[in-house]
PAROMAR-859886 format. One record per atom (N, C-alpha, C): x, y, z; chain; residue number from 1; atom name; residue in one letter. Coordinates in steps of 0.2 Angstrom, whole numbers. Atoms other than C-alpha are relative to their C-alpha. Layout:
+-------+-------+-------+--------+-----+-------+--------+
!    c1 !    c2 !    c3 ! chaine ! num ! atome ! residu !
+-------+-------+-------+--------+-----+-------+--------+
!     X !     Y !     Z !      A ! NUM !    CA !      A !
...
+-------+-------+-------+--------+-----+-------+--------+
// end
This chain:
+-------+-------+-------+--------+-----+-------+--------+
!    c1 !    c2 !    c3 ! chaine ! num ! atome ! residu !
+-------+-------+-------+--------+-----+-------+--------+
!     3 !     2 !     6 !      A !   1 !     N !      M !
!   -32 !  -310 !   172 !      A !   1 !    CA !      M !
!    -7 !     4 !     0 !      A !   1 !     C !      M !
!     7 !    -3 !     0 !      A !   2 !     N !      E !
!   -49 !  -303 !   177 !      A !   2 !    CA !      E !
!     1 !     8 !    -1 !      A !   2 !     C !      E !
!    -1 !    -7 !     1 !      A !   3 !     N !      G !
!   -42 !  -285 !   178 !      A !   3 !    CA !      G !
!     2 !     2 !    -7 !      A !   3 !     C !      G !
!    -1 !    -1 !     7 !      A !   4 !     N !      E !
!   -36 !  -287 !   160 !      A !   4 !    CA !      E !
!    -6 !     0 !    -4 !      A !   4 !     C !      E !
!     6 !     0 !     4 !      A !   5 !     N !      V !
!   -53 !  -291 !   154 !      A !   5 !    CA !      V !
!    -4 !     6 !     1 !      A !   5 !     C !      V !
!     4 !    -6 !    -1 !      A !   6 !     N !      S !
!   -61 !  -277 !   163 !      A !   6 !    CA !      S !
!     3 !     6 !    -3 !      A !   6 !     C !      S !
!    -3 !    -5 !     3 !      A !   7 !     N !      L !
!   -48 !  -265 !   156 !      A !   7 !    CA !      L !
!    -2 !     0 !    -8 !      A !   7 !     C !      L !
!     1 !     0 !     7 !      A !   8 !     N !      A !
!   -51 !  -271 !   138 !      A !   8 !    CA !      A !
!    -7 !     2 !    -1 !      A !   8 !     C !      A !
!     7 !    -2 !     1 !      A !   9 !     N !      R !
!   -70 !  -269 !   140 !      A !   9 !    CA !      R !
!    -1 !     7 !     1 !      A !   9 !     C !      R !
!     0 !    -7 !    -1 !      A !  10 !     N !      W !
!   -67 !  -252 !   147 !      A !  10 !    CA !      W !
!     2 !     4 !    -6 !      A !  10 !     C !      W !
!    -3 !    -4 !     6 !      A !  11 !     N !      A !
!   -56 !  -247 !   132 !      A !  11 !    CA !      A !
!    -5 !     0 !    -6 !      A !  11 !     C !      A !
!     5 !     0 !     5 !      A !  12 !     N !      K !
!   -70 !  -253 !   120 !      A !  12 !    CA !      K !
!    -6 !     5 !     1 !      A !  12 !     C !      K !
!     5 !    -4 !    -1 !      A !  13 !     N !      E !
!   -83 !  -243 !   129 !      A !  13 !    CA !      E !
!     2 !     8 !    -1 !      A !  13 !     C !      E !
!    -3 !    -7 !     1 !      A !  14 !     N !      V !
!   -71 !  -227 !   128 !      A !  14 !    CA !      V !
!     0 !     1 !    -7 !      A !  14 !     C !      V !
!     0 !    -1 !     8 !      A !  15 !     N !      E !
!   -70 !  -230 !   109 !      A !  15 !    CA !      E !
!    -7 !     2 !    -2 !      A !  15 !     C !      E !
!     7 !    -2 !     1 !      A !  16 !     N !      K !
!   -89 !  -230 !   108 !      A !  16 !    CA !      K !
!    -1 !     7 !     2 !      A !  16 !     C !      K !
!     2 !    -6 !    -2 !      A !  17 !     N !      W !
!   -90 !  -215 !   118 !      A !  17 !    CA !      W !
!     3 !     6 !    -4 !      A !  17 !     C !      W !
!    -3 !    -4 !     4 !      A !  18 !     N !      E !
!   -77 !  -206 !   108 !      A !  18 !    CA !      E !
!    -3 !     1 !    -7 !      A !  18 !     C !      E !
!     3 !     0 !     6 !      A !  19 !     N !      A !
!   -86 !  -210 !    92 !      A !  19 !    CA !      A !
!    -7 !     5 !     1 !      A !  19 !     C !      A !
!     6 !    -4 !    -2 !      A !  20 !     N !      E !
!  -102 !  -203 !   100 !      A !  20 !    CA !      E !
!     1 !     8 !     1 !      A !  20 !     C !      E !
!    -2 !    -7 !    -1 !      A !  21 !     N !      R !
!   -93 !  -187 !   106 !      A !  21 !    CA !      R !
!     2 !     3 !    -6 !      A !  21 !     C !      R !
!    -1 !    -3 !     6 !      A !  22 !     N !      D !
!   -86 !  -184 !    89 !      A !  22 !    CA !      D !
!    -6 !     2 !    -5 !      A !  22 !     C !      D !
!     6 !    -1 !     4 !      A !  23 !     N !      S !
!  -102 !  -186 !    80 !      A !  23 !    CA !      S !
!    -5 !     6 !     3 !      A !  23 !     C !      S !
!     3 !    -6 !    -3 !      A !  24 !     N !      A !
!  -110 !  -174 !    93 !      A !  24 !    CA !      A !
!     3 !     6 !    -1 !      A !  24 !     C !      A !
!    -3 !    -6 !     2 !      A !  25 !     N !      R !
!   -97 !  -161 !    90 !      A !  25 !    CA !      R !
!    -1 !     2 !    -7 !      A !  25 !     C !      R !
!     2 !    -2 !     7 !      A !  26 !     N !      S !
!  -100 !  -161 !    72 !      A !  26 !    CA !      S !
!    -7 !     2 !    -1 !      A !  26 !     C !      S !
!     7 !    -2 !     0 !      A !  27 !     N !      G !
!  -118 !  -160 !    75 !      A !  27 !    CA !      G !
!    -2 !     6 !     4 !      A !  27 !     C !      G !
!     0 !    -6 !    -4 !      A !  28 !     N !      Q !
!  -115 !  -145 !    87 !      A !  28 !    CA !      Q !
!    -6 !    -2 !     6 !      A !  28 !     C !      Q !
!     4 !     1 !    -6 !      A !  29 !     N !      R !
!  -124 !  -154 !   102 !      A !  29 !    CA !      R !
!     5 !    -4 !     5 !      A !  29 !     C !      R !
!    -3 !     4 !    -6 !      A !  30 !     N !      K !
!  -119 !  -163 !   118 !      A !  30 !    CA !      K !
!     0 !    -7 !    -1 !      A !  30 !     C !      K !
!     0 !     7 !     0 !      A !  31 !     N !      P !
!  -114 !  -181 !   119 !      A !  31 !    CA !      P !
!    -6 !    -3 !     4 !      A !  31 !     C !      P !
!     5 !     3 !    -4 !      A !  32 !     N !      G !
!  -128 !  -192 !   125 !      A !  32 !    CA !      G !
!     1 !    -3 !     7 !      A !  32 !     C !      G !
!    -2 !     3 !    -6 !      A !  33 !     N !      W !
!  -118 !  -200 !   139 !      A !  33 !    CA !      W !
!     7 !     2 !     2 !      A !  33 !     C !      W !
!    -7 !    -2 !    -2 !      A !  34 !     N !      N !
!  -103 !  -197 !   150 !      A !  34 !    CA !      N !
!     5 !    -5 !    -2 !      A !  34 !     C !      N !
!    -6 !     4 !     2 !      A !  35 !     N !      K !
!   -86 !  -204 !   147 !      A !  35 !    CA !      K !
!     0 !    -6 !     6 !      A !  35 !     C !      K !
!     0 !     5 !    -5 !      A !  36 !     N !      P !
!   -85 !  -221 !   156 !      A !  36 !    CA !      P !
!     6 !     0 !     4 !      A !  36 !     C !      P !
!    -6 !     0 !    -5 !      A !  37 !     N !      K !
!   -74 !  -222 !   171 !      A !  37 !    CA !      K !
!     4 !    -6 !     0 !      A !  37 !     C !      K !
!    -4 !     5 !     0 !      A !  38 !     N !      M !
!   -59 !  -232 !   172 !      A !  38 !    CA !      M !
!    -1 !    -5 !     6 !      A !  38 !     C !      M !
!     1 !     5 !    -6 !      A !  39 !     N !      P !
!   -61 !  -248 !   183 !      A !  39 !    CA !      P !
!     6 !     1 !     5 !      A !  39 !     C !      P !
!    -5 !    -1 !    -6 !      A !  40 !     N !      S !
!   -52 !  -247 !   200 !      A !  40 !    CA !      S !
!     5 !    -6 !    -1 !      A !  40 !     C !      S !
!    -5 !     5 !     1 !      A !  41 !     N !      M !
!   -35 !  -257 !   200 !      A !  41 !    CA !      M !
!     0 !    -4 !     7 !      A !  41 !     C !      M !
!     0 !     4 !    -6 !      A !  42 !     N !      E !
!   -32 !  -271 !   212 !      A !  42 !    CA !      E !
!     5 !     3 !     5 !      A !  42 !     C !      E !
!    -4 !    -3 !    -6 !      A !  43 !     N !      R !
!   -24 !  -266 !   229 !      A !  43 !    CA !      R !
!     6 !    -5 !     0 !      A !  43 !     C !      R !
!    -6 !     4 !     0 !      A !  44 !     N !      A !
!    -6 !  -271 !   231 !      A !  44 !    CA !      A !
!     0 !    -4 !     7 !      A !  44 !     C !      A !
!    -1 !     4 !    -6 !      A !  45 !     N !      L !
!    -1 !  -284 !   244 !      A !  45 !    CA !      L !
!     4 !     5 !     5 !      A !  45 !     C !      L !
!    -3 !    -4 !    -5 !      A !  46 !     N !      P !
!     4 !  -276 !   261 !      A !  46 !    CA !      P !
!     7 !    -2 !     1 !      A !  46 !     C !      P !
!    -8 !     1 !    -1 !      A !  47 !     N !      K !
!    23 !  -274 !   264 !      A !  47 !    CA !      K !
!     1 !    -4 !     7 !      A !  47 !     C !      K !
!    -1 !     3 !    -6 !      A !  48 !     N !      P !
!    29 !  -286 !   277 !      A !  48 !    CA !      P !
!     4 !     4 !     5 !      A !  48 !     C !      P !
!    -3 !    -4 !    -5 !      A !  49 !     N !      K !
!    34 !  -279 !   293 !      A !  49 !    CA !      K !
!     7 !    -4 !     3 !      A !  49 !     C !      K !
!    -7 !     2 !    -3 !      A !  50 !     N !      V !
!    52 !  -281 !   301 !      A !  50 !    CA !      V !
!    -2 !    -5 !     6 !      A !  50 !     C !      V !
!     1 !     4 !    -6 !      A !  51 !     N !      S !
!    44 !  -288 !   317 !      A !  51 !    CA !      S !
!    -2 !    -7 !    -1 !      A !  51 !     C !      S !
!     2 !     7 !     2 !      A !  52 !     N !      N !
!    36 !  -303 !   308 !      A !  52 !    CA !      N !
!     7 !    -4 !    -1 !      A !  52 !     C !      N !
!    -6 !     4 !     1 !      A !  53 !     N !      F !
!    54 !  -308 !   303 !      A !  53 !    CA !      F !
!     4 !    -1 !     6 !      A !  53 !     C !      F !
!    -3 !     0 !    -6 !      A !  54 !     N !      I !
!    61 !  -305 !   320 !      A !  54 !    CA !      I !
!    -3 !    -6 !     4 !      A !  54 !     C !      I !
!     4 !     5 !    -4 !      A !  55 !     N !      E !
!    48 !  -316 !   328 !      A !  55 !    CA !      E !
!     1 !    -7 !    -3 !      A !  55 !     C !      E !
!    -1 !     6 !     3 !      A !  56 !     N !      D !
!    50 !  -330 !   315 !      A !  56 !    CA !      D !
!     7 !    -3 !     1 !      A !  56 !     C !      D !
!    -7 !     3 !    -1 !      A !  57 !     N !      S !
!    69 !  -331 !   317 !      A !  57 !    CA !      S !
!     1 !    -2 !     7 !      A !  57 !     C !      S !
!     0 !     2 !    -7 !      A !  58 !     N !      K !
!    67 !  -332 !   336 !      A !  58 !    CA !      K !
!    -3 !    -7 !     1 !      A !  58 !     C !      K !
!     4 !     6 !     0 !      A !  59 !     N !      E !
!    55 !  -346 !   334 !      A !  59 !    CA !      E !
!     5 !    -6 !    -3 !      A !  59 !     C !      E !
!    -4 !     5 !     4 !      A !  60 !     N !      E !
!    67 !  -355 !   322 !      A !  60 !    CA !      E !
!     6 !    -2 !     4 !      A !  60 !     C !      E !
!    -6 !     1 !    -5 !      A !  61 !     N !      E !
!    82 !  -353 !   334 !      A !  61 !    CA !      E !
!    -1 !    -4 !     6 !      A !  61 !     C !      E !
!     2 !     4 !    -5 !      A !  62 !     N !      E !
!    73 !  -360 !   348 !      A !  62 !    CA !      E !
!    -1 !    -7 !    -2 !      A !  62 !     C !      E !
!     2 !     7 !     2 !      A !  63 !     N !      G !
!    67 !  -375 !   338 !      A !  63 !    CA !      G !
!     7 !    -3 !    -2 !      A !  63 !     C !      G !
!    -6 !     2 !     2 !      A !  64 !     N !      D !
!    85 !  -377 !   331 !      A !  64 !    CA !      D !
!     4 !    -3 !     6 !      A !  64 !     C !      D !
!    -3 !     2 !    -6 !      A !  65 !     N !      E !
!    92 !  -378 !   349 !      A !  65 !    CA !      E !
!    -3 !    -6 !     3 !      A !  65 !     C !      E !
!     4 !     6 !    -3 !      A !  66 !     N !      E !
!    79 !  -391 !   355 !      A !  66 !    CA !      E !
!     2 !    -6 !    -5 !      A !  66 !     C !      E !
!    -2 !     6 !     5 !      A !  67 !     N !      E !
!    83 !  -402 !   339 !      A !  67 !    CA !      E !
!     7 !    -2 !     2 !      A !  67 !     C !      E !
!    -7 !     1 !    -1 !      A !  68 !     N !      A !
!   102 !  -400 !   343 !      A !  68 !    CA !      A !
!     1 !    -4 !     6 !      A !  68 !     C !      A !
!    -1 !     4 !    -7 !      A !  69 !     N !      L !
!   100 !  -406 !   361 !      A !  69 !    CA !      L !
!    -3 !    -7 !    -1 !      A !  69 !     C !      L !
!     3 !     7 !     0 !      A !  70 !     N !      E !
!    89 !  -421 !   356 !      A !  70 !    CA !      E !
!     5 !    -4 !    -5 !      A !  70 !     C !      E !
!    -5 !     4 !     4 !      A !  71 !     N !      L !
!   102 !  -426 !   342 !      A !  71 !    CA !      L !
!     6 !    -1 !     4 !      A !  71 !     C !      L !
!    -6 !     2 !    -4 !      A !  72 !     N !      G !
!   116 !  -424 !   354 !      A !  72 !    CA !      G !
!    -1 !    -5 !     5 !      A !  72 !     C !      G !
!     1 !     5 !    -5 !      A !  73 !     N !      I !
!   108 !  -435 !   367 !      A !  73 !    CA !      I !
!    -1 !    -7 !    -4 !      A !  73 !     C !      I !
!     0 !     6 !     3 !      A !  74 !     N !      D !
!   104 !  -448 !   354 !      A !  74 !    CA !      D !
!     7 !    -2 !    -2 !      A !  74 !     C !      D !
!    -7 !     2 !     2 !      A !  75 !     N !      L !
!   122 !  -448 !   347 !      A !  75 !    CA !      L !
!     4 !    -2 !     7 !      A !  75 !     C !      L !
!    -4 !     2 !    -6 !      A !  76 !     N !      L !
!   129 !  -449 !   365 !      A !  76 !    CA !      L !
!    -3 !    -7 !     2 !      A !  76 !     C !      L !
!     2 !     7 !    -2 !      A !  77 !     N !      A !
!   118 !  -464 !   369 !      A !  77 !    CA !      A !
!     2 !    -5 !    -5 !      A !  77 !     C !      A !
!    -3 !     5 !     5 !      A !  78 !     N !      K !
!   124 !  -472 !   353 !      A !  78 !    CA !      K !
!     7 !    -2 !     1 !      A !  78 !     C !      K !
!    -7 !     1 !    -1 !      A !  79 !     N !      N !
!   142 !  -469 !   357 !      A !  79 !    CA !      N !
!     1 !    -4 !     6 !      A !  79 !     C !      N !
!    -1 !     4 !    -7 !      A !  80 !     N !      L !
!   140 !  -476 !   375 !      A !  80 !    CA !      L !
!    -2 !    -7 !    -1 !      A !  80 !     C !      L !
!     2 !     7 !     1 !      A !  81 !     N !      G !
!   131 !  -491 !   368 !      A !  81 !    CA !      G !
!     5 !    -4 !    -4 !      A !  81 !     C !      G !
!    -5 !     4 !     4 !      A !  82 !     N !      K !
!   146 !  -496 !   357 !      A !  82 !    CA !      K !
!     5 !    -2 !     4 !      A !  82 !     C !      K !
+-------+-------+-------+--------+-----+-------+--------+
// end
């Protein structure tokens, strides 16, 4: 949203500069100011690395195994109690 506002403002400044440039050309003189520079764009998000996914999946597998053991013990205790 903020980038769109700055681009719109830049476009208006360029239009003003072009009008000044055209009038300077017709008067055979140089424009009074330089063309406005385009604002810099937002940087892209960094690409995820494969190692991040591998580490996350290992942690999930370990957690799943622990949960399965706990559930298995609970089910075994319930079955023995019946």
